[in-house]
N, C-alpha and C positions, 0 to 999 in steps of 0.2 A: 745487908738487910734486904736489898732487892732480890738477891739470890735465894735467901731463906723464904721470902714471900712467894717466889716462883715455884720453889720446891713444894711448899705447902699447897699452892694452888693445883699443881700437878697431882699431888697425893689425893686431894679432894676429888679431882676429876676421875682418877682411877677408881677410887672407892665408889663414886656415883655410878660409873659404868658397870662395875662389878655388881652393885646392888640392883641395878636395872636388869642385868643379865640374869641374876638369881630370881627376881620377880618374874621375868619372862619365862624362865624354865618352869616355874611353878604353875603358870597359867596357860601354857601351851599344850594343846591336845596332842596325843601321840600321832605320828604320821604313818601313812601307808608304806613309807620307805621306798618301795619299788616305784611308786607313782609320784612321790614328793607331795602328796596331798595330805591334809589333816584327816584324822579319824573322827569326824564330827567335832563338836565344840568341847572345850574342857569340862563343861557342866553337863554333858550328855550322860545318859544312864550307862552307856558302855564304858565310860571312863571314870565312873564313880568309885571311890574308896569305900568299901562296905565293911571294913574290918571292925568298925565300932557300932554297927547296927544291931538292934535287938533281934533275938531269935524268935522265929515263928514256930512254935512247938507243933501246931497242927500240921503244917506242911512237912516239917521234919519227920513226924511220925508217919505221915502218909507215904512218904518216899521209902522209909525203912520197911513198912508193912507191905508195900507194893513189890519191892525188889528182894527183900530178904537178905541173907548173908552173902552178898556178891561184892565184887570189886569193880572199880570203874574201868572203862575200856577206851583207849585212844583210837580214834578213826583217822589213821594217817596213811600216807603212801599212795601209790598209783591206783590201788583198788578202792580205797575208801576216802582218801583226802579229796578236797574240792579245789580244782585248779583256778588260778586267777589270771585273767588276760589283762595286762596293762597295755593300753593302746595310746598312740600319740594323739595330740590335739587335731592332727590332720586326718585321723581315721574317718573315712566316710560312713555316715549313718545309712543303714539299709532297712527296707521294710520288714516288718515282723507280724505274723499272724498268731493270735491267741485262740486256741480251740477248746479250752476248758473253763477258764475263769476270765473271759474277755471283759465282762462287766466290772471286774475288780482289778483290771490291769491298767498300767499307765501306757498310753498308746505309743507306737513307734513313730519314727524310725529309731533304731538302736545302733550304736557303733560297734557291732559285732564283727570280728574278722571273718574271712571266708573259710570254706571247709578245708583249705590246705594248711592253714596256720592256727585256726581256733583250737582252744583247749576246752573240751566238754567233760564234765564229771562222768567217770565210769566207762568211757568208751574212747577208742582211737578212731572210730568211724562216725563222723557227725551225721551221717545219713541214717544211722541206727540209734534207737534209744531203748535201752532195757534197764530201767531204774529211774533215779531222780533226774539224771542228765541236766544238772544245773550249768548254766553259762553265766559267768561273772566277768564284767568288763569295767575297769576303772580308766577313765579318760583323763590323761594329763592335760594340764592347762585349765580346763573347766572344772576339774575335780568332781565330775559327775560319775556316779556309780550306777551301773545298769545290771540288773539281775533277772534271770528267767529260769523257769523250771520246766522239766519234761520237754526238752528241746531236741529237734532234729532238723537237718538241712534237707529240704525237699526241692522239687523242680521249680517251685515258685519262690524259694528263699527260706528264711527261718520260720519254723512253726514251733510254737512253744505253748505249754499249758497256761502259764500266767507270767506276768512280768512287772517289774517295779523299778522306778528311778529314784535316786537319792542324791541330794546335794551334800557332799562331804564337808562343806564349809559351814553348814548349818546344823542345828540340833536335830537329831533324827526323829524324836517324838513330835508328832503333829505334821509331818511332811506328807502323810497319806491319810485318807479318811478312816475314821473308826469303823471297825468290823470288816475292813478290807483285808484280804490275805495279801501275801507278797510271793516271792519265790520260796519263802519259808512259811510254814503253816501258821506261825505266830504273828505274821504280818511284820516281821523284823528284817533288817538288812543282814544277810548272811556274812558278807565280807567283814563286818565289824567284829563278829564273834569267832573268826578263824585265827588260830595260832599260826603266825607266819614265820617261815624259816629265817628270814633276814632279821626280824626283830629278836628272835630267840638267840641267834648267833651274835647279835650286837650287844646283848647283855641282859635284857629283861622284857617281860610282857607287861604292858601298862594299861590293859583293858580287860574286860570280862570275856570269857570264852562261852560259846554256845554249846548246849548239850541237849540230848534227847532222852525221852523216856518212852517205854512201850505204850503208855496209857496216860491220858490227861482228861480232866473233867471238862464238861461243856461250859467252861468259864475261863476268864483271863484276868490278869492284872498287868498294869504298866510295868515295863515298856511294851509288852505285847499289845497289839491292836486287833487281833483276830483270835477267836476261839475255835479250835479244831478238835475238841475232845469228842470221843465216842464211847467213853466209859462212865457209867453211872455209879460205880461202886464207891464205897467210903474211902478207899485208899488211892484216889485219883486226884492229884493236885491240879490247880489251874495252870494254863499256859502263861508263861512270863515270869514265874517265880525265880528267885535267885538263891543259890546255895553257895556257901563258902566252906573251905577247909577249916576245921577247928584250930584255934590259935595254939592249943597245946599239942597238936599232932607233931611228932618228932620226924623231921625230914633229914636228919643227919646221916642216915644210912644210904641215902639216895645219891646218885651221881650229880655232877654240876648242872647238866642240862635238865634233868628231871627236877632238880631243885628250883629252877627258874619257873617251871610250871607250878610247882607247889606253893611258891611264894605268891605267885599271881592268884592262885586259888584262895589263898588266905586274905589277900588284900582286895581283889576285884571280884572274885567269885565266878560263878557260871550262871548263865541265864537259860532257862528252859524255852527252847525255840521251836521244837517240832516233836511229832510222834515218830518214833523210829526204833528199829531193832526188834529182836524177838523178846519173849517174856524174860523178865529179870535182867534187863540190860540198862546200863548207864553209859552212853557213848558221848564223848566230847570230840570236837572236830578241829582239823587243821587244814591248811592249804596242802595240796598235793605237791610234794617236792622230792626229787630223787635223793637228796642228801640228808634227810632226817637220820640221825644216828640210831643205832639199835638200842641205845640207852633209853629211848622213849618207852620201850617195853617195860621198864622198871615201874612205870606209872600204873601198870596193871596190878601191882601189889597193894594199891591203896583201896581200903574198903569203903563202901558207900556209907557205912556207919561213922566214918571220920568226918562227914559233912553235916552241916546244919543249914536249914533254910532261914532266911532273914526277912525282915519286914521290907516292903517295897520302898 
């Protein structure tokens, strides 16, 4: 009898542990992987499952009218992807000067690496900036995210156009004042919306991806906190809208890596984060990584018409 009771008790304990683990899996936000930090909280907008949200017909029609019959375009690789600097807790913070939007920037210092080791978007020479030149640093331990735009390393240290800090352990919405920009035009964290090589190779993308359009209205919706529109036409959606791949879009002909993106597009969607590209372009972004497979190019076959905008 005692043996049976012991077996029963052990069984209950095992079931309890398994149930606890299952609950934990459901409520844990995705991690940055490389840094060991969470990607904001589980209820953050970037982690929201939007597969059941109602369609916003107005925004859907605006995007289709703005772009016409074009396909989406992945911004990947050394020329277009945005690199991520994962720095240790011991990384020293250094002064940083903001020369464009200093009044909307979180003041330094920032734990940016020096010119010999730092990764800057679009250039191998930190002293030169010809483009967006984003610098993104995730600090281990504190799980603080530091992002800056239009950066170059000068004689006095880092000089950037604007900068923002984010606590990856907290919900992203509300961390910065309304109407402030960030390193992204929409006032959003760039890192949260990048497809990262490690997560894709590990199995799935569990958050929304950032995307850009050539034109947005002078308006915004959450999670965007900044309006950067310069287009007054009727076919210009507001900054911050979210689109998802239609549930009935057949992904069976795509390779396994491409399918991971397409499943994420259906479940988490993409968030409009910036103005970018030339006329009639729908770009979505990843981290710059040398090992992205050529299969990523299959995603260029997906038409914009396969997407629909959803309610915030």
